[in-house]
DSSP file (Angstrom, degrees, kcal/mol; ACC not computed):
  #  RESIDUE AA STRUCTURE BP1 BP2  ACC     N-H-->O    O-->H-N    N-H-->O    O-->H-N    TCO  KAPPA ALPHA  PHI   PSI    X-CA   Y-CA   Z-CA
    1    1 A M              0   0    0      0, 0.0    43,-2.8     0, 0.0     2,-0.6   0.000 360.0 360.0 360.0 134.0    2.9  -14.8   -6.7
    2    2 A K  E     -a   44   0A   0     41,-0.2    64,-2.7    62,-0.1    65,-1.2  -0.936 360.0-167.0-108.3 121.4    4.6  -11.6   -7.7
    3    3 A I  E     -ab  45  67A   0     41,-3.4    43,-2.5    -2,-0.6     2,-0.6  -0.908  15.1-142.2-114.8 132.3    3.5   -8.5   -5.7
    4    4 A L  E     -ab  46  68A   0     63,-2.8    65,-3.0    -2,-0.4     2,-0.8  -0.836   9.9-156.8 -88.9 123.0    4.1   -4.9   -6.5
    5    5 A L  E     -ab  47  69A   0     41,-3.3    43,-2.3    -2,-0.6     2,-0.6  -0.901  19.1-175.8 -98.3 106.4    4.9   -2.9   -3.3
    6    6 A L  E     -ab  48  70A   0     63,-2.9    65,-2.4    -2,-0.8     2,-0.4  -0.920   8.0-171.0-114.6 117.8    4.0    0.7   -4.4
    7    7 A N  E     -ab  49  71A   0     41,-2.4    43,-1.8    -2,-0.6    65,-0.2  -0.887  10.0-162.0-109.3 138.8    4.5    3.6   -2.1
    8    8 A G    >   -     0   0    0     63,-3.3     3,-1.9    -2,-0.4     4,-0.4   0.133  42.9  -3.7-100.7-148.7    3.2    7.0   -2.8
    9    9 A V  T 3  S-     0   0    0     63,-0.8    65,-0.4     1,-0.3    -1,-0.2  -0.094 124.4  -5.5 -54.7 130.5    3.7   10.6   -1.8
   10   10 A N  T >  S+     0   0    0     63,-0.1     3,-1.7     1,-0.1    -1,-0.3   0.378  93.6 115.8  68.1  -0.1    6.2   11.4    1.0
   11   11 A M  G X   +     0   0    0     -3,-1.9     3,-1.4     1,-0.3    -2,-0.1   0.740  66.1  68.9 -70.2 -19.1    6.8    7.7    1.7
   12   12 A N  G 3  S+     0   0    0     -4,-0.4    -1,-0.3     1,-0.2    15,-0.3   0.598  89.5  66.7 -68.9  -9.9   10.4    8.3    0.6
   13   13 A M  G X>  +     0   0    0     -3,-1.7     3,-2.3    13,-0.1     4,-1.3   0.343  69.5 131.6 -93.1   5.5   10.7   10.4    3.8
   14   14 A L  T <4  +     0   0    0     -3,-1.4    13,-0.6     1,-0.3    10,-0.1  -0.302  67.6  35.6 -56.6 143.7   10.3    7.4    6.1
   15   15 A G  T 34 S+     0   0    0      8,-0.6    -1,-0.3    11,-0.2    11,-0.2   0.046 119.6  54.0  94.1 -23.8   13.0    7.4    8.8
   16   16 A K  T <4 S+     0   0    0     -3,-2.3    -2,-0.2     9,-0.1     3,-0.2   0.603  93.6  83.2-109.0 -22.9   12.8   11.2    8.8
   17   17 A R  S  < S-     0   0    0     -4,-1.3     2,-0.3     1,-0.2    -2,-0.1  -0.132 106.0 -50.9 -76.6 176.1    9.0   11.6    9.5
   18   18 A N    >>  -     0   0    0      1,-0.2     4,-2.6     2,-0.1     3,-1.0  -0.288  51.3-157.1 -51.8 108.3    7.3   11.4   12.8
   19   19 A H  H 3> S+     0   0    0     -2,-0.3     4,-2.1     1,-0.3    -1,-0.2   0.800  88.5  62.3 -64.5 -30.1    8.6    8.1   14.3
   20   20 A S  H 34 S+     0   0    0      1,-0.2    -1,-0.3     2,-0.2    -2,-0.1   0.793 116.3  31.3 -68.2 -24.9    5.7    7.7   16.6
   21   21 A L  H <4 S+     0   0    0     -3,-1.0    -2,-0.2     2,-0.1   104,-0.2   0.810 136.9  20.6 -95.2 -37.4    3.4    7.4   13.5
   22   22 A Y  H  < S-     0   0    0     -4,-2.6    -3,-0.2     1,-0.2     3,-0.2   0.429  98.4-124.0-119.1  -1.7    5.6    5.8   11.0
   23   23 A G     <  -     0   0    0     -4,-2.1    -8,-0.6    -5,-0.3    -1,-0.2  -0.164  33.0 -80.8  79.4 179.2    8.5    4.1   12.8
   24   24 A A  S    S+     0   0    0    -10,-0.1    -1,-0.2    -5,-0.1    -5,-0.1   0.543  87.9 113.2-100.0 -10.1   12.2    4.7   12.4
   25   25 A D        -     0   0    0     -3,-0.2    -9,-0.1    -6,-0.1     2,-0.1  -0.346  62.4-131.7 -65.4 141.7   12.8    2.5    9.3
   26   26 A T     >  -     0   0    0    -11,-0.2     4,-2.6     1,-0.1   -11,-0.2  -0.397  32.3-100.2 -78.0 168.4   13.7    4.2    6.0
   27   27 A L  H  > S+     0   0    0    -13,-0.6     4,-3.0   -15,-0.3     5,-0.2   0.930 124.3  50.7 -60.0 -45.9   11.8    3.2    2.9
   28   28 A P  H  > S+     0   0    0      0, 0.0     4,-2.2     0, 0.0    -1,-0.2   0.891 111.5  49.2 -60.2 -36.1   14.6    0.9    1.7
   29   29 A E  H  > S+     0   0    0      2,-0.2     4,-2.1     1,-0.2    -2,-0.2   0.924 112.4  47.3 -66.4 -43.7   14.6   -0.8    5.1
   30   30 A L  H  X S+     0   0    0     -4,-2.6     4,-2.5     2,-0.2     5,-0.2   0.934 111.5  51.0 -61.4 -46.8   10.9   -1.2    5.0
   31   31 A E  H  X S+     0   0    0     -4,-3.0     4,-2.6     1,-0.2    -1,-0.2   0.910 109.7  50.1 -58.5 -43.6   11.0   -2.6    1.5
   32   32 A K  H  X S+     0   0    0     -4,-2.2     4,-2.5    -5,-0.2    -1,-0.2   0.911 110.7  49.1 -62.6 -42.9   13.6   -5.1    2.4
   33   33 A K  H  X S+     0   0    0     -4,-2.1     4,-2.3     2,-0.2    -1,-0.2   0.902 112.2  48.0 -64.3 -40.9   11.7   -6.3    5.4
   34   34 A V  H  X S+     0   0    0     -4,-2.5     4,-2.7     2,-0.2    -2,-0.2   0.908 111.3  51.0 -66.8 -41.1    8.5   -6.7    3.3
   35   35 A Q  H  X S+     0   0    0     -4,-2.6     4,-2.4    -5,-0.2    -2,-0.2   0.924 111.4  47.7 -60.6 -44.5   10.4   -8.6    0.6
   36   36 A Q  H  X S+     0   0    0     -4,-2.5     4,-1.7     2,-0.2    -2,-0.2   0.906 112.2  49.3 -64.3 -41.4   11.9  -10.9    3.2
   37   37 A Y  H  X S+     0   0    0     -4,-2.3     4,-0.7     2,-0.2    -2,-0.2   0.932 111.3  49.2 -63.4 -45.0    8.5  -11.5    4.8
   38   38 A A  H ><>S+     0   0    0     -4,-2.7     5,-2.8     1,-0.2     3,-1.2   0.908 107.8  54.4 -61.3 -42.3    6.9  -12.2    1.3
   39   39 A E  H ><5S+     0   0    0     -4,-2.4     3,-1.4     1,-0.3    -1,-0.2   0.869 101.7  58.4 -59.8 -36.4    9.7  -14.7    0.5
   40   40 A S  H 3<5S+     0   0    0     -4,-1.7    -1,-0.3     1,-0.3    -2,-0.2   0.728 108.9  46.3 -65.5 -19.8    8.9  -16.5    3.7
   41   41 A L  T <<5S-     0   0    0     -3,-1.2    -1,-0.3    -4,-0.7    -2,-0.2   0.349 125.1-102.9-100.8   3.0    5.4  -17.0    2.3
   42   42 A G  T < 5S+     0   0    0     -3,-1.4     2,-0.3     1,-0.3    -3,-0.2   0.647  83.5 118.4  86.4  15.8    6.6  -18.0   -1.1
   43   43 A A      < -     0   0    0     -5,-2.8     2,-0.4    -6,-0.1    -1,-0.3  -0.723  55.5-135.0-111.7 163.3    5.9  -14.7   -2.8
   44   44 A T  E     -a    2   0A   0    -43,-2.8   -41,-3.4    -2,-0.3     2,-0.4  -0.943  15.4-157.3-116.4 139.7    8.2  -12.2   -4.6
   45   45 A V  E     -a    3   0A   0     -2,-0.4     2,-0.4   -43,-0.2   -41,-0.2  -0.974   6.3-169.9-120.8 130.2    7.9   -8.4   -4.0
   46   46 A V  E     -a    4   0A   0    -43,-2.5   -41,-3.3    -2,-0.4     2,-0.3  -0.922  20.2-142.2-111.4 145.0    9.1   -5.7   -6.4
   47   47 A C  E     +a    5   0A   0     -2,-0.4     2,-0.3   -43,-0.2   -41,-0.2  -0.826  24.7 164.1-117.9 145.8    9.2   -2.2   -5.1
   48   48 A A  E     -a    6   0A   0    -43,-2.3   -41,-2.4    -2,-0.3     2,-0.3  -0.980   8.4-173.4-149.7 156.3    8.4    1.3   -6.5
   49   49 A Q  E     +a    7   0A   0     -2,-0.3     2,-0.3   -43,-0.2   -41,-0.2  -0.986   6.5 170.0-150.8 141.7    7.8    4.7   -5.1
   50   50 A S        -     0   0    0    -43,-1.8   -39,-0.2    -2,-0.3    -2,-0.0  -0.987  30.4-155.3-150.7 146.6    6.7    8.0   -6.5
   51   51 A N  S    S+     0   0    0     -2,-0.3     2,-0.5   -42,-0.1   -42,-0.1   0.432  78.1  90.4 -90.8  -2.6    5.6   11.4   -5.2
   52   52 A V     >  -     0   0    0      1,-0.1     4,-1.9   -44,-0.1     3,-0.3  -0.855  67.8-150.1-105.9 121.9    3.8   12.0   -8.5
   53   53 A E  H  > S+     0   0    0     -2,-0.5     4,-2.0     1,-0.2    -1,-0.1   0.900  97.4  50.5 -54.9 -48.0    0.2   11.0   -8.8
   54   54 A G  H  > S+     0   0    0      1,-0.2     4,-2.4     2,-0.2    -1,-0.2   0.847 107.5  53.8 -63.3 -34.9    0.4   10.3  -12.6
   55   55 A E  H  > S+     0   0    0     -3,-0.3     4,-2.7     2,-0.2    -1,-0.2   0.894 106.6  52.3 -65.7 -39.3    3.5    8.2  -12.2
   56   56 A L  H  X S+     0   0    0     -4,-1.9     4,-2.4     2,-0.2    -2,-0.2   0.920 109.8  49.2 -61.4 -42.7    1.6    6.0   -9.6
   57   57 A V  H  X S+     0   0    0     -4,-2.0     4,-2.5     2,-0.2    -2,-0.2   0.931 111.6  49.2 -60.7 -46.4   -1.2    5.6  -12.1
   58   58 A N  H  X S+     0   0    0     -4,-2.4     4,-1.9     1,-0.2    -2,-0.2   0.915 110.3  50.6 -60.3 -44.0    1.3    4.7  -14.9
   59   59 A I  H  X S+     0   0    0     -4,-2.7     4,-1.1     1,-0.2    -1,-0.2   0.931 112.2  47.2 -60.5 -46.1    3.0    2.1  -12.6
   60   60 A L  H  < S+     0   0    0     -4,-2.4     3,-0.4     1,-0.2    -2,-0.2   0.911 113.4  48.0 -62.4 -43.0   -0.3    0.5  -11.7
   61   61 A Q  H  < S+     0   0    0     -4,-2.5    -1,-0.2     1,-0.2    -2,-0.2   0.810 118.4  39.9 -68.7 -29.1   -1.5    0.4  -15.3
   62   62 A L  H  < S+     0   0    0     -4,-1.9    -1,-0.2    -5,-0.2    -2,-0.2   0.479  84.2 123.6-100.8  -3.6    1.8   -1.1  -16.6
   63   63 A T     <  -     0   0    0     -4,-1.1    -3,-0.0    -3,-0.4   -59,-0.0  -0.241  45.4-160.9 -64.2 146.1    2.6   -3.6  -13.8
   64   64 A D        +     0   0    0      3,-0.0    -1,-0.1     0, 0.0   -62,-0.1   0.164  56.3 117.1-104.8  14.7    3.2   -7.2  -14.7
   65   65 A C        -     0   0    0      1,-0.1   -62,-0.2   -64,-0.1     3,-0.1  -0.348  69.9-129.5 -81.3 163.3    2.6   -8.3  -11.1
   66   66 A D  S    S-     0   0    0    -64,-2.7     2,-0.3     1,-0.2   -63,-0.2   0.700  86.1  -1.3 -83.0 -22.4   -0.2  -10.5   -9.8
   67   67 A A  E     -b    3   0A   0    -65,-1.2   -63,-2.8    24,-0.2     2,-0.4  -0.965  65.9-129.9-161.9 167.9   -1.2   -8.1   -7.1
   68   68 A V  E     -bc   4  93A   0     24,-2.2    26,-2.9    -2,-0.3     2,-0.6  -0.992   4.2-159.5-134.3 136.3   -0.4   -4.8   -5.4
   69   69 A V  E     -bc   5  94A   0    -65,-3.0   -63,-2.9    -2,-0.4     2,-0.5  -0.984  30.1-168.9-105.6 118.9    0.2   -3.5   -1.9
   70   70 A L  E     +bc   6  95A   0     24,-3.3    26,-2.7    -2,-0.6     2,-0.6  -0.944  28.1 177.4-121.3 121.4   -0.3    0.2   -2.1
   71   71 A N  E     +b    7   0A   0    -65,-2.4   -63,-3.3    -2,-0.5   -60,-0.1  -0.906  11.3 177.9-111.6  98.0    0.4    2.9    0.4
   72   72 A A    >   -     0   0    0     -2,-0.6     3,-1.4     1,-0.3   -63,-0.8   0.503  23.7-151.1 -79.8  -3.4   -0.6    6.0   -1.5
   73   73 A G  G >  S-     0   0    0     23,-0.4     3,-2.0     1,-0.3    -1,-0.3  -0.399  70.3 -10.6  63.5-144.8    0.1    8.3    1.3
   74   74 A A  G >  S+     0   0    0    -65,-0.4     3,-1.8     1,-0.3     4,-0.4   0.726 126.1  75.9 -60.6 -22.8   -2.0   11.5    1.3
   75   75 A Y  G X> S+     0   0    0     -3,-1.4     4,-2.8     1,-0.3     3,-1.2   0.788  81.1  71.2 -60.4 -25.1   -3.3   10.6   -2.2
   76   76 A A  G <4 S+     0   0    0     -3,-2.0    36,-1.9     1,-0.2    37,-0.7   0.763  94.0  56.0 -61.0 -23.4   -5.5    7.9   -0.5
   77   77 A H  G <4 S-     0   0    0     -3,-1.8    -1,-0.2    -4,-0.2    -2,-0.2   0.658 130.5  -0.5 -85.7 -15.7   -7.6   10.7    0.9
   78   78 A Y  T <4 S+     0   0    0     -3,-1.2     2,-1.3    -4,-0.4    -2,-0.2   0.454  85.7 120.0-154.3   1.6   -8.5   12.5   -2.4
   79   79 A S     X  +     0   0    0     -4,-2.8     4,-2.0     1,-0.2     5,-0.1  -0.625  21.6 169.9 -87.4  96.3   -7.0   11.0   -5.5
   80   80 A Y  H  > S+     0   0    0     -2,-1.3     4,-2.8     2,-0.2     5,-0.2   0.747  78.9  64.1 -71.0 -23.1   -9.9   10.0   -7.8
   81   81 A A  H  > S+     0   0    0      2,-0.2     4,-1.9     1,-0.2    -1,-0.2   0.935 106.5  41.5 -64.1 -45.8   -7.3    9.4  -10.5
   82   82 A L  H  > S+     0   0    0      2,-0.2     4,-2.7     1,-0.2     5,-0.2   0.906 114.2  53.3 -66.4 -41.0   -5.8    6.5   -8.4
   83   83 A R  H  X S+     0   0    0     -4,-2.0     4,-2.2     1,-0.2    -2,-0.2   0.944 110.8  45.5 -58.1 -49.3   -9.2    5.3   -7.4
   84   84 A D  H  X S+     0   0    0     -4,-2.8     4,-1.5     1,-0.2    -1,-0.2   0.871 111.8  52.9 -64.6 -37.1  -10.4    5.1  -11.0
   85   85 A C  H  X S+     0   0    0     -4,-1.9     4,-2.0     2,-0.2     3,-0.4   0.938 109.1  48.3 -62.1 -47.8   -7.1    3.4  -12.1
   86   86 A I  H  < S+     0   0    0     -4,-2.7     5,-0.2     1,-0.2    -2,-0.2   0.893 110.1  52.8 -61.2 -39.7   -7.5    0.7   -9.4
   87   87 A E  H  < S+     0   0    0     -4,-2.2    -1,-0.2    -5,-0.2    -2,-0.2   0.828 111.8  47.1 -64.1 -31.2  -11.1    0.1  -10.5
   88   88 A C  H  < S+     0   0    0     -4,-1.5    -2,-0.2    -3,-0.4    -1,-0.2   0.799  94.1  84.7 -83.1 -31.4   -9.9   -0.3  -14.1
   89   89 A I  S  < S-     0   0    0     -4,-2.0   -28,-0.1    -5,-0.1   -29,-0.0  -0.394  74.2-134.9 -78.6 154.8   -7.0   -2.7  -13.6
   90   90 A D  S    S+     0   0    0     -2,-0.1    -1,-0.1     2,-0.1    -3,-0.1  -0.168  74.0  84.7-104.9  39.1   -7.6   -6.4  -13.4
   91   91 A I  S    S-     0   0    0     -5,-0.2   -24,-0.2    50,-0.0     2,-0.1  -0.979  84.1 -97.5-135.4 151.3   -5.4   -7.3  -10.4
   92   92 A P        -     0   0    0      0, 0.0   -24,-2.2     0, 0.0     2,-0.4  -0.435  35.0-164.3 -70.3 139.2   -6.1   -7.1   -6.7
   93   93 A V  E     -c   68   0A   0     23,-0.2    25,-2.7   -26,-0.2    26,-0.7  -0.989   4.9-155.9-123.4 131.6   -4.9   -4.0   -4.8
   94   94 A V  E     -cd  69 119A   0    -26,-2.9   -24,-3.3    -2,-0.4     2,-0.4  -0.940  13.9-138.8-110.1 130.0   -4.6   -3.9   -1.0
   95   95 A D  E     -cd  70 120A   0     24,-2.7    26,-2.5    -2,-0.5     2,-0.4  -0.722  23.0-170.5 -89.8 129.1   -4.7   -0.4    0.6
   96   96 A V  E     + d   0 121A   0    -26,-2.7     2,-0.4    -2,-0.4   -23,-0.4  -0.966  15.3 178.9-128.4 138.5   -2.2    0.2    3.4
   97   97 A H  E     - d   0 122A   0     24,-2.4    26,-0.8    -2,-0.4    27,-0.6  -0.992  17.7-155.5-133.6 129.4   -1.8    2.9    6.0
   98   98 A M  S    S+     0   0    0     -2,-0.4    27,-2.7    24,-0.2     2,-0.2   0.895  82.2  49.2 -69.9 -39.8    1.0    2.8    8.6
   99   99 A S  S    S-     0   0    0     24,-0.2    24,-1.3    25,-0.2     2,-1.3  -0.517 100.7 -98.2 -95.4 166.7   -0.9    5.1   11.0
  100  100 A N    >   -     0   0    0     23,-0.3     3,-2.0    22,-0.2     4,-0.2  -0.722  36.1-170.3 -84.3  96.3   -4.5    4.9   12.1
  101  101 A I  G >  S+     0   0    0     -2,-1.3     3,-0.8     1,-0.3    -1,-0.2   0.745  82.1  61.2 -61.9 -23.2   -6.0    7.4    9.7
  102  102 A Y  G 3  S+     0   0    0      1,-0.2    -1,-0.3    -3,-0.1     7,-0.1   0.568 103.7  49.2 -82.1  -8.7   -9.3    7.2   11.6
  103  103 A A  G <  S+     0   0    0     -3,-2.0    -1,-0.2     5,-0.1    -2,-0.2   0.245 105.8  69.3-109.3   9.8   -7.7    8.5   14.8
  104  104 A R  S <  S-     0   0    0     -3,-0.8     5,-0.1     1,-0.3    -3,-0.1  -0.194 101.9 -28.1-109.5-158.5   -5.9   11.4   13.2
  105  105 A E    >   -     0   0    0      1,-0.1     3,-1.7    -2,-0.1     4,-0.4  -0.176  64.1-114.3 -56.6 149.2   -7.1   14.7   11.6
  106  106 A S  G >  S+     0   0    0      1,-0.3     3,-1.5     2,-0.2     4,-0.4   0.812 113.0  63.0 -60.5 -32.3  -10.6   14.6   10.2
  107  107 A F  G >  S+     0   0    0      1,-0.3     3,-0.5     2,-0.2    -1,-0.3   0.746  99.1  57.2 -65.8 -20.0   -9.5   15.1    6.6
  108  108 A R  G <  S+     0   0    0     -3,-1.7    -1,-0.3     1,-0.2    -2,-0.2   0.586  84.8  81.3 -83.7 -10.2   -7.6   11.8    6.9
  109  109 A H  G <  S+     0   0    0     -3,-1.5     2,-0.5    -4,-0.4    -1,-0.2   0.734  77.5  81.0 -70.0 -21.5  -10.7    9.8    7.8
  110  110 A T    <   -     0   0    0     -3,-0.5     2,-0.4    -4,-0.4     3,-0.1  -0.737  55.3-178.9 -87.5 130.2  -11.7    9.6    4.1
  111  111 A D    >   -     0   0    0     -2,-0.5     3,-0.7     1,-0.1     4,-0.5  -0.881   5.5-176.0-127.1  97.9  -10.0    6.9    2.1
  112  112 A V  T 3  S+     0   0    0    -36,-1.9   -35,-0.1    -2,-0.4     4,-0.1   0.629  81.8  57.2 -71.8 -12.1  -11.3    7.1   -1.5
  113  113 A L  T >> S+     0   0    0    -37,-0.7     3,-1.7     1,-0.1     4,-0.6   0.757  84.9  79.8 -86.9 -26.4   -9.3    4.0   -2.5
  114  114 A A  G X4 S+     0   0    0     -3,-0.7     3,-1.1     1,-0.3    -1,-0.1   0.831  85.3  58.2 -55.2 -39.7  -10.8    1.6    0.0
  115  115 A S  G 34 S+     0   0    0     -4,-0.5    -1,-0.3     1,-0.3    -2,-0.1   0.693 112.2  40.3 -69.6 -17.1  -14.0    0.9   -1.9
  116  116 A V  G <4 S+     0   0    0     -3,-1.7    -1,-0.3    -4,-0.1     2,-0.2   0.354 100.4  90.1-110.3   3.9  -12.1   -0.4   -4.9
  117  117 A C  S << S-     0   0    0     -3,-1.1   -23,-0.2    -4,-0.6     3,-0.1  -0.668  77.7-128.4 -98.2 156.7   -9.4   -2.3   -3.1
  118  118 A S  S    S-     0   0    0    -25,-2.7    27,-0.9    -2,-0.2     2,-0.3   0.770  88.4  -9.7 -72.4 -26.9   -9.6   -5.9   -2.0
  119  119 A A  E     -de  94 145A   0    -26,-0.7   -24,-2.7    25,-0.3     2,-0.4  -0.975  58.9-142.1-163.6 161.6   -8.7   -5.0    1.6
  120  120 A T  E     -de  95 146A   0     25,-0.9    27,-3.6    -2,-0.3     2,-0.4  -0.999  11.6-170.9-134.6 131.6   -7.4   -2.2    3.7
  121  121 A F  E     +d   96   0A   0    -26,-2.5   -24,-2.4    -2,-0.4     2,-0.3  -0.990  16.0 174.1-124.5 126.2   -5.0   -2.5    6.6
  122  122 A V  E     +d   97   0A   0     -2,-0.4   -22,-0.2   -26,-0.2   -24,-0.2  -0.930  44.6  17.2-133.4 152.2   -4.4    0.5    8.9
  123  123 A G  S    S+     0   0    0    -24,-1.3   -23,-0.3   -26,-0.8   -25,-0.2   0.555  84.8  98.3  77.8  13.7   -2.6    1.6   12.0
  124  124 A K  S >  S-     0   0    0    -27,-0.6     3,-1.6     1,-0.4   -25,-0.2   0.185  73.2-138.0-118.4  17.8    0.0   -1.1   12.6
  125  125 A G  T >> S-     0   0    0    -27,-2.7     3,-1.4     1,-0.3     4,-0.6  -0.374  80.4  -8.3  61.7-137.5    3.1    0.4   11.1
  126  126 A I  H >> S+     0   0    0      1,-0.3     4,-1.8     2,-0.2     3,-0.8   0.776 129.1  71.8 -64.5 -25.1    5.1   -2.0    9.1
  127  127 A Q  H <> S+     0   0    0     -3,-1.6     4,-3.0     1,-0.3    -1,-0.3   0.817  87.3  64.4 -60.7 -28.9    2.8   -4.8   10.3
  128  128 A S  H <> S+     0   0    0     -3,-1.4     4,-1.8     2,-0.2    -1,-0.3   0.896 103.6  47.2 -59.4 -39.2    0.1   -3.3    8.0
  129  129 A Y  H <X S+     0   0    0     -3,-0.8     4,-2.5    -4,-0.6    -2,-0.2   0.923 111.5  49.8 -66.8 -45.1    2.3   -4.2    5.0
  130  130 A F  H  X S+     0   0    0     -4,-1.8     4,-2.8     1,-0.2    -2,-0.2   0.923 110.5  50.5 -60.0 -43.8    2.9   -7.7    6.4
  131  131 A D  H  X S+     0   0    0     -4,-3.0     4,-2.6     1,-0.2    -1,-0.2   0.888 110.0  50.9 -61.3 -39.1   -0.8   -8.2    6.9
  132  132 A A  H  X S+     0   0    0     -4,-1.8     4,-2.4    -5,-0.2    -2,-0.2   0.926 111.3  46.9 -64.7 -45.1   -1.5   -7.0    3.3
  133  133 A V  H  X S+     0   0    0     -4,-2.5     4,-2.6     2,-0.2     5,-0.2   0.936 113.3  48.8 -62.2 -46.4    1.1   -9.5    1.8
  134  134 A Q  H  X S+     0   0    0     -4,-2.8     4,-2.8     1,-0.2     5,-0.3   0.923 109.9  52.3 -60.3 -44.5   -0.3  -12.3    3.9
  135  135 A F  H  X S+     0   0    0     -4,-2.6     4,-2.8     1,-0.2     6,-0.6   0.928 111.2  46.7 -56.2 -47.5   -3.8  -11.5    2.8
  136  136 A L  H  X S+     0   0    0     -4,-2.4     4,-2.3     1,-0.2    -2,-0.2   0.913 113.7  47.4 -64.1 -43.0   -2.8  -11.5   -0.9
  137  137 A V  H  < S+     0   0    0     -4,-2.6    -2,-0.2     1,-0.2    -1,-0.2   0.922 119.6  39.3 -65.1 -43.3   -0.9  -14.8   -0.6
  138  138 A E  H  < S+     0   0    0     -4,-2.8    -2,-0.2    -5,-0.2    -1,-0.2   0.848 133.6  20.2 -75.5 -34.6   -3.7  -16.5    1.3
  139  139 A N  H >< S-     0   0    0     -4,-2.8     3,-1.8    -5,-0.3    -3,-0.2   0.478  87.4-129.8-117.3  -5.5   -6.7  -15.1   -0.6
  140  140 A N  T 3<  -     0   0    0     -4,-2.3    -4,-0.2    -5,-0.3    -3,-0.1   0.788  68.8 -72.0  53.3  27.4   -5.3  -13.9   -3.9
  141  141 A G  T 3  S+     0   0    0     -6,-0.6    -1,-0.3     1,-0.1   -48,-0.2   0.673 103.8 126.6  70.0  18.0   -7.1  -10.6   -3.2
  142  142 A T    <   +     0   0    0     -3,-1.8     2,-0.5    -6,-0.1    -2,-0.1   0.636  54.4  69.1 -87.0 -12.8  -10.6  -12.1   -3.8
  143  143 A T  S    S-     0   0    0     -8,-0.1     2,-0.4    -4,-0.0    -4,-0.1  -0.898  73.6-139.9-110.2 132.9  -12.2  -11.1   -0.4
  144  144 A Q        +     0   0    0     -2,-0.5     2,-0.3   -25,-0.1   -25,-0.3  -0.774  38.7 145.9 -91.5 132.4  -13.0   -7.5    0.4
  145  145 A T  E     -e  119   0A   0    -27,-0.9   -25,-0.9    -2,-0.4     2,-0.4  -0.961  38.4-140.1-154.7 167.1  -12.3   -6.6    4.0
  146  146 A S  E      e  120   0A   0     -2,-0.3   -25,-0.2   -27,-0.2    -2,-0.0  -0.976 360.0 360.0-137.9 123.8  -11.2   -3.7    6.2
  147  147 A I              0   0    0    -27,-3.6   -26,-0.2    -2,-0.4    -1,-0.1   0.337 360.0 360.0-130.8 360.0   -8.8   -4.2    9.1
């Protein structure tokens, strides 16, 4: 299985952002750890990141991967463009948040992507990514859940 690890807006600032919410790893460090974890499960991960909503849509529409792990950052709270894109593509997408969006500011409680994703994992830092990869490998994204 080939998985696209797609990180959105401000995720390139990992390592500089609030460590209590996002950990101390930089984005390249996080990507490497996720790739190694996926390899241990027999999957391959390719990585991309953009701060631009339209670029994220283009990446999703053009991917040749079997599935996607997506941390859209703040776009998860209001990007109907990303939501509609995920609904249109014919591959499973798993929604990931490092922090617990439901325990933060009220505007973060809405996740417009969750209803069109195969699963959502929140609040476990990098473990949320590992859980998403494991879910995809075990289920091929066919079961909808929220964890």
